[in-house]
C-alpha positions in Angstrom: -12.0 0.4 -17.9 -12.4 -2.1 -15.0 -9.8 -1.9 -12.3 -8.4 -5.4 -13.1 -7.5 -4.1 -16.6 -6.0 -1.0 -15.1 -4.0 -3.1 -12.6 -2.8 -5.4 -15.4 -1.7 -2.3 -17.5 -0.2 -0.7 -14.4 1.9 -3.8 -13.7 3.1 -4.0 -17.3 6.6 -2.8 -16.6 7.1 -5.4 -13.9 5.5 -8.1 -15.9 7.5 -7.3 -19.0 10.9 -7.0 -17.2 10.7 -9.6 -14.5 7.8 -12.0 -15.2 8.7 -11.9 -18.8 12.2 -13.0 -18.0 10.9 -15.8 -15.8 8.6 -17.0 -18.5 11.4 -16.9 -21.0 13.6 -18.8 -18.6 11.0 -21.5 -18.1 10.8 -22.1 -21.8 14.5 -23.0 -21.9 13.9 -25.9 -19.5 12.3 -29.3 -20.3 12.4 -30.6 -16.8 11.9 -29.0 -13.3 15.2 -29.3 -11.5 17.5 -27.5 -9.0 18.9 -25.3 -11.7 15.5 -24.1 -12.7 14.7 -23.2 -9.0 18.1 -21.4 -8.7 17.4 -19.3 -11.8 13.9 -18.6 -10.7 15.0 -17.4 -7.3 17.6 -15.1 -8.9 15.0 -13.5 -11.2 12.6 -13.0 -8.3 15.3 -11.2 -6.4 15.9 -9.0 -9.4 12.2 -8.1 -9.3 12.6 -6.7 -5.8 10.8 -9.6 -4.2 13.7 -9.7 -1.8 16.2 -12.6 -1.0 14.3 -14.1 1.9 10.9 -13.8 0.2 12.2 -15.3 -3.1 13.7 -18.2 -1.1 10.4 -18.8 0.6 8.4 -18.7 -2.7 10.8 -21.2 -4.2 10.6 -23.4 -1.2 6.8 -23.4 -1.3 6.9 -24.0 -5.1 9.2 -27.1 -4.6 6.6 -28.6 -2.2 3.7 -27.9 -4.6 5.6 -29.4 -7.6 6.3 -32.5 -5.6 2.8 -32.9 -4.1 1.0 -32.2 -7.4 3.3 -34.2 -9.5 4.0 -31.2 -11.8 6.5 -32.0 -14.5 6.2 -29.3 -17.1 8.0 -26.0 -16.4 5.2 -24.2 -18.3 2.8 -25.0 -15.4 4.9 -23.2 -12.8 3.7 -19.6 -13.4 0.2 -20.5 -12.3 1.6 -22.0 -9.1 3.6 -18.8 -8.5 0.5 -16.8 -8.8 -1.3 -19.0 -6.3 1.6 -18.8 -3.8 1.7 -15.0 -4.3 -2.0 -14.8 -3.4 -1.5 -17.0 -0.4 1.4 -14.9 0.9 -0.5 -11.6 0.5 -4.0 -12.8 1.7 -4.3 -11.6 5.3 -5.7 -8.4 6.9 -6.1 -6.6 3.6 -9.5 -5.1 4.4 -9.7 -1.8 6.2 -11.4 -2.0 9.6 -13.6 1.1 9.9 -16.8 -0.1 11.6 -17.3 2.6 14.2 -18.7 6.1 13.6 -16.5 7.9 13.3 -13.5 5.7 12.4 -10.1 7.3 11.9 -7.3 6.8 9.4 -3.9 8.3 10.2 -1.7 8.7 7.1 2.1 8.9 7.4 5.1 8.9 5.1 8.0 10.9 3.8 7.5 13.8 1.4 7.4 12.9 -2.3 5.7 9.5 -2.1 2.2 10.8 -3.0 0.8 11.0 0.5 -1.5 13.9 0.2 -2.7 12.8 -3.2 -3.4 9.3 -1.8 -5.4 10.8 1.0 -7.5 12.7 -1.5 -8.1 9.5 -3.5 -8.9 7.5 -0.4 -11.4 10.2 0.6 -13.0 10.0 -2.9 -13.2 6.2 -2.6 -15.2 6.4 0.6 -17.4 9.3 -0.5 -18.3 7.2 -3.5 -19.2 4.4 -1.1 -21.7 6.8 0.5 -19.6 7.7 3.5 -19.3 11.2 5.0 -15.6 12.0 5.3 -13.7 14.7 7.2 -10.1 15.5 6.3 -7.7 16.9 8.9 -4.9 19.0 7.4 -2.3 18.2 10.1 0.7 18.6 7.8 1.1 22.2 9.0 4.8 22.4 8.1 4.0 23.1 4.4 1.3 25.6 3.3 1.3 23.7 0.0 0.1 20.5 1.7 -2.8 22.3 3.3 -3.8 24.0 0.0 -3.4 20.7 -1.9 -5.7 18.9 0.7 -8.3 21.6 0.3 -8.4 21.0 -3.4 -8.8 17.3 -2.8 -11.6 17.9 -0.3 -13.5 20.0 -2.8 -12.9 17.5 -5.6 -14.0 14.5 -3.6 -16.8 16.1 -1.7 -15.2 15.6 1.7 -15.2 18.1 4.6 -11.9 19.6 5.7 -10.6 21.1 8.9 -7.5 23.2 8.5 -5.5 25.9 10.3 -2.6 28.0 9.1 0.9 27.0 8.3 3.0 26.3 11.5 -0.1 25.7 13.7 -0.1 22.7 16.1 -0.9 19.5 14.2 -2.5 17.9 17.3 -4.8 20.9 17.7 -5.9 20.5 14.1 -6.7 16.8 14.8 -8.6 17.8 17.9 -10.7 20.3 15.9 -11.3 17.7 13.1 -12.5 15.1 15.6 -14.9 17.7 17.1 -16.2 18.7 13.7 -16.6 15.1 12.6 -18.6 14.3 15.7 -20.8 17.4 15.2 -21.5 16.6 11.6 -21.9 12.9 11.9 -18.9 11.9 9.8 -18.2 8.3 9.2 -14.4 8.6 8.6 -11.7 11.0 9.6 -8.6 11.0 7.5 -5.5 12.7 9.0 -2.7 14.1 6.9 0.6 14.4 8.7 3.9 16.1 7.9 6.4 14.1 5.8 8.6 12.3 8.3 12.0 10.7 8.1 12.5 8.0 10.7 15.5 9.8 12.2 13.6 13.1 12.8 12.8 12.5 16.5 10.8 15.7 17.0 8.5 14.7 14.1 7.9 11.3 15.6 7.2 12.9 19.0 4.7 15.1 17.2 3.1 12.0 15.7 2.9 10.5 19.2 1.1 13.6 20.4 -1.5 13.3 17.6 -2.0 9.7 18.6 -2.6 10.7 22.2 -5.3 13.2 21.1 -7.0 10.5 19.0 -6.9 8.0 21.8 -8.3 10.5 24.3 -11.1 11.8 22.1 -12.0 8.6 20.3 -10.9 5.8 22.7 -13.3 3.2 21.2 -13.0 4.1 17.5 -11.6 1.9 14.9 -8.2 3.2 13.9 -6.0 2.5 10.9 -2.4 3.9 10.5 -1.4 3.8 6.9 2.2 4.2 5.6 2.4 5.6 2.1 5.3 4.2 0.1 6.5 4.8 -3.5 6.8 1.5 -5.4 9.4 2.9 -7.7 12.0 2.9 -4.9 11.9 -0.9 -4.6 13.8 -2.3 -1.7 14.3 1.3 -0.3 10.5 1.3 0.3 10.9 -1.9 2.3 13.8 -0.4 4.3 11.7 2.8 4.9 8.7 0.6 6.1 11.0 -1.3 8.5 12.2 2.0 10.1 8.7 3.4 10.4 7.4 0.2 11.9 10.1 0.5 14.6 9.0 4.1 15.4 5.2 3.9 15.2 2.4 1.4 14.9 1.4 0.7 11.2 -1.7 -1.3 10.3 -1.3 -1.1 6.5 0.5 0.1 3.5 -0.6 2.4 0.7 1.7 1.6 -2.3 1.7 4.3 -5.0 3.2 4.5 -8.5 3.1 0.8 -9.3 2.5 1.8 -12.9 5.8 3.7 -13.1 8.1 0.9 -12.0 9.4 -2.6 -12.9 9.6 -3.2 -9.1 6.1 -4.5 -8.4 7.5 -7.5 -6.6 8.1 -5.1 -3.7 4.5 -5.8 -2.6 5.5 -9.4 -1.7 8.7 -8.2 0.0 6.8 -5.7 2.2 4.2 -8.2 3.4 6.7 -11.0 4.0 9.3 -8.9 5.7 7.1 -6.8 7.9 3.9 -8.8 8.2 2.1 -5.6 7.3 -0.6 -5.9 4.6 -1.0 -3.6 1.6 -4.4 -1.9 1.9 -4.5 0.3 -1.2 -2.5 0.4 -4.4 -2.1 3.1 -7.0 -1.7 2.3 -10.7 -2.2 5.7 -12.3 -2.9 9.4 -11.9 -6.7 9.4 -12.0 -8.8 9.8 -8.9 -10.1 6.2 -9.1 -6.7 4.7 -9.9 -6.1 4.1 -6.2 -8.1 1.1 -5.0 -8.3 -1.4 -2.2 -5.7 -4.1 -2.6 -7.0 -7.5 -3.7 -4.3 -10.2 -3.4 -5.8 -12.5 -6.0 -6.4 -9.7 -8.5 -2.8 -8.5 -8.0 -1.3 -11.9 -8.4 -3.3 -12.7 -11.5 -2.5 -9.4 -13.1 1.2 -9.9 -12.5 1.7 -13.6 -13.2 -1.2 -14.9 -15.3 -1.3 -14.3 -19.0 -5.1 -14.6 -19.7 -7.2 -11.5 -20.1 -10.7 -10.8 -18.8 
């Protein structure tokens, strides 16, 4: 099964509940008027697009309807898909040009962080890259064991110490190992953090200092893993993390388990942070780089490939 089809299936709950309601609403109108836009905005908000983002989409849609002379409500869904693509199309590609490059992965426990790391590692190994994993979530032995399983499954190297060891020391060792083995990418797992846990944020700062000292010229990505099923709570979580630490991208998991797929638009519009990977299933290849056009088509356009 191609990823577009997986994506379309993964977004089925959102499409059925939210986009289905929009489609049904449009069929009740014979003209495009203020009432239509008001109802559309309300339905977008219900789909966890967020109030401000829904307002922006409707504002852009009004302009397009006027400029293109669109008169049939049935034509609106294609325009929404185009607007969605436009809003999401910026800085989606990972920047990993140096050897090694480094990916720091953060997020609270329970969002699928360690699993996402394993899937990202698998993606790059399949691209022919040599990957080293750093098991720097040393607060939980289970996290270290889980990452070891993913390393074996994906064909990545792993550097780990025991539970309770210094996470920054693990990162230092992983960088040294990656340099010695000629790794292309280092992916660092970190302890599940809540934004109000100051000591954990201090620890993250310590890890960053080690990375900056040991790899001053390396390309660096800092990815925040969020659970799509939490909707606007995921947006709030991202806002707090963005305040506390630099984030270059989002990994959005569990899109297939929620009717809140519109949160992708809310995250990008609210924070200006791009989604880099999305997950639409449990299989190792069900986490893939985010493609704004594919996402928008899978969510808003009815046709099949």
